[in-house]
C-alpha positions in Angstrom: 0.0 0.0 0.1 3.1 2.3 0.5 3.4 2.9 -3.1 -0.1 4.2 -3.3 0.0 6.7 -0.3 3.2 8.2 -1.8 1.8 8.3 -5.5 -1.3 10.4 -4.0 0.9 12.6 -1.9 3.4 13.6 -4.0 1.6 13.7 -7.2 -1.2 16.6 -7.2 -2.3 15.9 -10.6 -3.1 12.3 -10.2 -4.5 12.7 -6.7 -7.2 15.3 -8.4 -7.9 12.8 -11.0 -8.3 10.1 -8.1 -10.4 12.2 -6.0 -12.6 12.6 -8.7 -13.0 9.1 -9.6 -13.7 8.2 -5.9 -16.8 10.4 -5.8 -18.3 10.1 -9.5 -17.9 6.2 -9.3 -19.6 5.8 -6.1 -22.4 7.9 -7.4 -22.2 5.4 -10.7 -23.0 2.8 -8.8 -25.9 4.2 -6.5 -27.4 5.1 -10.3 -26.8 1.0 -11.5 -28.3 -0.3 -8.4 -31.4 1.9 -8.4 -32.0 1.5 -12.1 -31.8 -2.4 -12.1 -33.9 -2.5 -9.0 -36.4 -0.2 -10.2 -36.6 -2.0 -13.7 -37.1 -5.4 -11.8 -39.9 -3.7 -9.7 -41.6 -2.1 -12.8 -41.5 -4.9 -15.0 -41.0 -8.0 -13.0 -39.1 -9.3 -15.9 -35.4 -10.4 -16.5 -35.8 -9.7 -19.9 -36.3 -6.2 -18.9 -33.2 -6.2 -17.0 -31.2 -7.2 -19.7 -32.9 -4.9 -22.2 -32.2 -1.9 -19.8 -28.4 -3.2 -19.6 -28.0 -3.4 -23.3 -29.3 -0.2 -23.3 -26.3 0.9 -21.0 -23.8 -0.8 -23.3 -24.9 0.0 -27.0 -24.5 3.5 -27.1 -21.0 3.3 -25.4 -19.9 1.0 -28.5 -21.6 3.5 -31.1 -19.8 6.2 -29.2 -16.2 4.8 -28.7 -14.9 5.2 -32.1 -15.9 9.0 -31.9 -14.6 9.5 -28.5 -11.1 7.5 -29.6 -10.7 10.0 -32.6 -11.2 12.9 -30.5 -9.2 12.0 -27.8 -6.2 11.8 -30.0 -6.9 14.9 -31.7 -8.3 17.4 -28.9 -7.3 18.4 -25.5 -8.5 15.3 -23.5 -9.2 17.5 -20.5 -11.5 19.5 -22.1 -13.1 16.4 -23.0 -13.5 14.7 -19.8 -14.8 18.1 -18.0 -17.5 18.2 -21.1 -18.4 14.4 -20.6 -18.8 14.9 -16.7 -20.8 18.1 -17.1 -23.4 16.5 -19.8 -23.6 13.3 -17.5 -24.5 15.1 -14.5 -27.4 17.0 -16.0 -28.6 13.4 -17.7 -28.4 11.7 -14.3 -30.6 14.1 -12.9 -33.4 13.3 -15.2 -33.5 10.0 -13.8 -35.7 11.4 -10.9 -38.9 11.3 -13.1 -39.1 7.7 -13.5 -40.2 6.8 -10.1 -42.7 9.4 -10.3 -44.3 8.8 -13.9 -43.0 5.1 -14.0 -42.4 4.9 -17.7 -40.0 2.1 -18.7 -39.1 3.6 -21.9 -37.1 6.5 -19.8 -34.9 3.9 -17.9 -34.1 2.6 -21.5 -33.3 6.3 -23.0 -31.7 7.9 -20.1 -29.3 5.1 -19.7 -28.4 5.3 -23.3 -27.5 8.7 -22.9 -25.9 8.2 -19.7 -23.3 5.8 -21.2 -23.2 7.1 -24.5 -21.1 10.4 -22.9 -18.8 7.8 -20.8 -16.2 6.7 -22.9 -15.2 10.3 -23.9 -14.2 10.3 -19.9 -13.1 6.8 -19.3 -10.7 6.1 -22.2 -9.6 10.1 -21.7 -8.4 9.4 -18.0 -6.5 5.9 -19.2 -4.9 7.9 -22.2 -3.6 10.5 -20.2 -2.6 8.5 -17.3 1.1 8.0 -18.4 1.1 12.3 -18.8 0.1 12.4 -15.0 2.0 9.4 -13.8 5.2 8.6 -15.6 8.2 6.7 -15.0 8.0 4.4 -11.7 4.7 5.8 -11.0 2.8 4.6 -13.7 2.4 0.9 -12.7 1.0 2.0 -9.2 -1.0 4.5 -10.7 -2.5 2.2 -13.2 -3.0 -0.4 -10.0 -4.6 1.8 -7.8 -6.8 3.7 -10.5 -8.4 0.3 -11.1 -8.5 -0.5 -7.6 -10.1 2.1 -6.7 -12.8 1.5 -9.3 -13.1 -1.8 -7.7 -13.3 -0.7 -4.2 -16.0 2.2 -5.3 -17.7 -0.7 -7.1 -17.9 -2.5 -3.6 -19.0 0.7 -1.6 -21.1 2.4 -3.9 -23.4 -0.8 -4.5 -23.6 -1.7 -0.8 -24.4 1.5 -0.1 -26.6 2.5 -3.0 -28.6 -0.8 -2.1 -29.0 0.1 1.7 -29.8 4.1 0.9 -32.3 3.0 -1.9 -34.2 0.9 0.7 -34.1 3.6 3.3 -34.8 7.1 1.3 -35.9 5.6 -2.2 -34.4 6.1 -5.7 -34.7 9.9 -6.3 -32.0 10.4 -3.2 -29.5 8.0 -5.5 -30.2 9.7 -8.7 -29.5 13.1 -7.1 -26.5 11.9 -5.3 -25.1 10.6 -9.1 -25.7 13.7 -10.6 -23.9 15.7 -7.5 -21.1 13.0 -8.1 -20.4 14.4 -11.9 -19.8 17.9 -10.9 -17.5 17.4 -8.3 -15.3 15.1 -10.8 -15.4 17.8 -13.2 -14.4 20.4 -10.7 -11.3 18.0 -9.9 -10.5 17.2 -13.7 -10.3 21.1 -14.0 -7.5 21.4 -11.6 -5.1 19.2 -13.9 -1.8 21.2 -14.9 0.1 20.2 -17.6 3.8 21.5 -17.9 3.6 22.1 -21.6 0.1 23.8 -21.0 -2.6 21.2 -22.9 -3.5 17.9 -22.8 -3.5 17.1 -26.2 -1.6 13.6 -27.7 2.3 14.2 -28.1 3.5 15.9 -31.4 -0.4 16.4 -32.4 -0.8 20.0 -33.3 -4.2 21.9 -32.4 -5.1 22.6 -36.3 -5.5 18.3 -36.7 -9.2 19.0 -34.9 -10.1 20.4 -38.3 -9.8 17.4 -40.2 -12.5 15.1 -41.3 -11.4 11.9 -42.0 -12.5 10.4 -39.0 -13.0 6.8 -40.3 -9.1 6.9 -41.6 -7.9 7.7 -38.0 -9.9 4.9 -36.4 -8.8 2.5 -39.0 -5.7 3.5 -38.4 -5.6 2.3 -34.9 -7.0 -0.9 -35.7 -4.0 -1.5 -38.4 -1.9 -0.7 -35.6 -3.0 -3.3 -33.0 -3.0 -5.8 -36.0 0.6 -5.5 -36.2 1.1 -5.6 -32.6 -0.4 -9.0 -31.7 0.2 -9.0 -27.8 -2.2 -5.8 -28.0 -5.1 -7.7 -30.1 -5.1 -10.5 -27.9 -5.4 -8.6 -24.9 -8.5 -7.0 -26.6 -9.5 -10.5 -28.2 -9.2 -11.7 -24.2 -11.4 -8.9 -23.1 -14.0 -9.9 -25.8 -13.9 -13.4 -24.5 -14.4 -12.7 -20.9 -17.2 -10.9 -21.9 -19.1 -13.8 -23.7 -19.7 -14.8 -19.8 -19.2 -11.7 -18.0 -22.4 -9.9 -20.0 -24.7 -12.4 -18.6 -23.3 -11.9 -15.5 -24.4 -8.2 -15.1 -28.2 -9.3 -15.5 -27.5 -12.6 -12.9 -26.3 -10.7 -10.3 -29.8 -8.9 -10.2 -31.5 -11.9 -10.5 -29.7 -13.5 -8.1 -30.2 -11.0 -5.7 -33.6 -10.4 -6.3 -35.1 -13.8 -7.4 -33.0 -16.9 -6.3 -31.8 -15.3 -3.0 -35.0 -13.1 -2.3 -32.9 -10.3 -0.7 -34.2 -7.6 -2.6 -32.2 -4.2 -3.5 -30.1 -5.5 -0.5 -29.2 -8.6 -2.2 -28.2 -7.3 -5.5 -25.9 -4.7 -3.4 -24.3 -7.5 -1.3 -23.4 -9.5 -4.3 -22.2 -6.6 -6.7 -20.5 -5.6 -3.2 -18.5 -8.7 -2.7 -17.4 -8.5 -6.2 -15.8 -5.2 -5.8 -13.9 -6.7 -2.5 -12.7 -9.0 -4.6 -11.6 -7.1 -7.3 -9.9 -4.9 -4.8 -7.8 -7.8 -3.4 -6.7 -8.9 -6.9 -6.1 -5.4 -7.6 -3.5 -5.1 -5.2 -2.3 -8.5 -5.7 -1.6 -7.7 -9.4 -0.1 -4.7 -8.4 2.5 -6.9 -6.5 3.0 -9.4 -9.1 3.5 -6.8 -11.9 6.9 -5.7 -10.2 7.9 -9.3 -10.0 6.9 -11.3 -13.2 9.1 -11.2 -16.2 7.1 -11.1 -19.7 6.8 -15.1 -19.9 5.5 -15.6 -16.5 2.9 -12.7 -17.1 1.1 -14.4 -20.1 1.2 -17.7 -17.8 -0.8 -15.9 -14.8 -3.0 -14.3 -17.5 -4.1 -17.9 -18.5 -4.3 -18.9 -14.8 -6.4 -16.2 -13.8 -9.0 -17.0 -16.5 -9.1 -20.4 -15.6 -9.7 -19.7 -11.9 -12.4 -16.8 -12.6 -14.2 -19.0 -15.0 -14.7 -22.0 -12.5 -15.4 -20.1 -9.6 -18.3 -18.2 -11.5 -19.7 -21.7 -12.2 -19.4 -22.7 -8.6 -20.9 -19.2 -7.7 -23.7 -20.1 -9.7 -24.4 -23.7 -8.1 -24.0 -22.5 -4.6 -27.5 -23.2 -2.3 -26.8 -20.0 -0.1 -26.0 -16.5 -1.0 -23.0 -16.6 1.6 -21.6 -19.6 0.0 -22.1 -17.8 -3.8 -20.6 -14.5 -2.0 -17.1 -16.7 -1.2 -16.8 -17.8 -5.1 -17.9 -14.3 -6.5 -14.9 -13.0 -4.6 -12.5 -15.6 -5.3 -13.7 -15.1 -9.2 -13.2 -11.1 -9.1 -9.8 -11.8 -7.3 -8.5 -13.7 -10.8 -10.0 -10.6 -12.8 -8.4 -8.2 -10.7 -5.0 -9.6 -11.1 -5.8 -10.2 -14.9 -6.9 -6.3 -15.7 -4.0 -5.0 -13.6 -1.2 -6.6 -15.6 -2.9 -6.5 -18.9 -3.5 -2.7 -18.5 0.2 -1.5 -17.6 1.1 -3.4 -20.5 -1.2 -1.3 -22.9 0.0 1.9 -20.7 3.5 1.0 -21.2 3.5 0.0 -25.0 0.9 1.9 -27.0 2.0 5.0 -28.3 0.5 8.2 -27.0 -1.1 9.0 -30.6 -2.8 6.0 -30.6 -3.7 5.7 -26.9 -7.4 7.3 -26.9 -8.2 5.0 -30.1 -6.7 1.5 -28.6 -8.4 2.2 -25.1 -11.9 2.7 -26.9 -11.5 0.2 -29.2 -10.7 -2.3 -26.4 -13.5 -1.6 -24.4 -15.8 -1.4 -27.8 -14.9 -4.9 -28.7 -15.8 -6.2 -24.9 -18.9 -4.1 -24.8 -20.1 -5.4 -28.1 -19.4 -8.8 -27.0 -21.3 -8.1 -23.5 -24.5 -7.0 -25.5 -24.8 -10.0 -27.4 -24.1 -12.0 -23.9 -26.6 -9.9 -21.8 -29.2 -10.2 -24.8 -29.1 -13.8 -24.6 -28.9 -14.1 -21.0 -32.0 -11.8 -20.6 -33.9 -14.1 -23.4 -32.8 -17.6 -21.9 -34.0 -16.0 -18.1 -37.8 -16.9 -19.9 -36.7 -20.5 -20.8 -34.0 -21.8 -18.6 -33.0 -21.8 -14.8 -31.0 -18.8 -13.8 -28.5 -21.0 -12.0 -28.1 -22.9 -15.3 -27.3 -19.8 -17.3 -24.9 -18.9 -14.7 -22.9 -22.1 -15.1 -23.0 -21.5 -19.0 -21.7 -18.2 -18.8 -18.8 -19.4 -16.4 -17.7 -22.1 -19.0 -17.6 -19.5 -21.7 -15.5 -17.4 -19.6 -13.3 -20.0 -18.9 -12.8 -20.7 -22.5 -10.7 -18.0 -23.2 -8.2 -19.6 -20.9 -7.9 -22.0 -23.6 -7.5 -19.6 -26.6 -4.9 -17.4 -24.4 -2.6 -20.7 -23.6 -2.9 -21.9 -27.4 -1.8 -18.3 -28.6 1.2 -18.4 -26.2 2.3 -21.8 -26.8 2.1 -21.1 -30.5 4.2 -18.0 -30.1 1.6 -16.0 -31.4 2.2 -13.3 -28.7 5.5 -11.4 -28.7 6.5 -8.7 -26.5 5.5 -5.5 -28.8 8.0 -2.6 -28.7 8.0 -0.4 -25.5 6.8 3.2 -26.2 9.5 5.4 -26.8 10.6 6.9 -23.6 9.0 4.3 -21.5 11.8 1.7 -21.3 14.5 4.3 -19.5 11.8 5.1 -17.1 9.6 2.1 -16.2 10.8 -0.5 -14.0 8.0 -3.1 -13.7 9.0 -6.5 -14.8 5.9 -7.1 -16.3 7.3 -5.6 -19.5 10.7 -7.0 -19.1 11.5 -9.9 -21.9 
């Protein structure tokens, strides 16, 4: 934990980013629990829950190419602030849903909220090597992801409890206010060169109109760096089962274990605890693993994750289920930290916005399909059966990763210029 505290104490830019992240993400999870619980209460349908989840994913997929190009053309700080302000306004509109009880508003507002999200989340990833360089980068990546998972745990638990005590409107107002705080925090970032545009990109590039050309240029780069592409495909592979999990957590909490909004918050909260443990473990491992060991660790973690999720789906009580969901998320937390550190240290600055949005787009597209199928399946098959199948699909990613590694198809890509001399994390050492 010491490297995290030192980073927060010594780096004011990262500290501001982190503070905004903590508050806005807790607010996000208040919104998520409220929306999922409200959907189930208004409709009583697992298919409707799936439809809401799709409405929260599809717009992010559509926004990704535009967000990626803008983030690689313009000042990333300004784009992130604008995203926060837009999301604050949209989040406040959710308070009309408990009053008028119009289900279509859940789909519309959820879609609008998530359309604006990639402009911020991928922007935060893209500027991370600018606000935390050299030896700080691995710790900054681990802390950023671990914080996301800690806020998942805190936000979902508090969200479930507060909704039961104070109602849905409270959660929506808190979410709106959290985005305003994040915008204020990001506005305090300072760059020694006066802006947060990508290196070597002049201001006039924003006037270019070749959006498609810019986007496909990043795809060509990923194709020429097989390990970068493999990480993107692994995220999509996880999402074949991970998308279904987004729906199943709600159904396990509300229907299988009959715990209401509190049950949903409990499952999401313990999943967050597992991810936090995984993030801390991934930070420690990332400083010790060589490149070959890193690839083996990814395989093992995918295997543990999938099997644990299958066991989670079969447990007779919520307390045993929580044990296995924690174990599943520990494995995924380790994977996420290791893989993202590799992306941060290998992807050139001029491609970073597009690569991160593309990686997210591939994962979100797969998640959308998985959620859609799982939502339809809830009307036909038992919820536990769907969970076991979802776990098996995620486990299959380990097989494809192992095949690619043994076949020699995942060589280490070239480090980004300037990182090799500064970054000391063995995860990128051959």
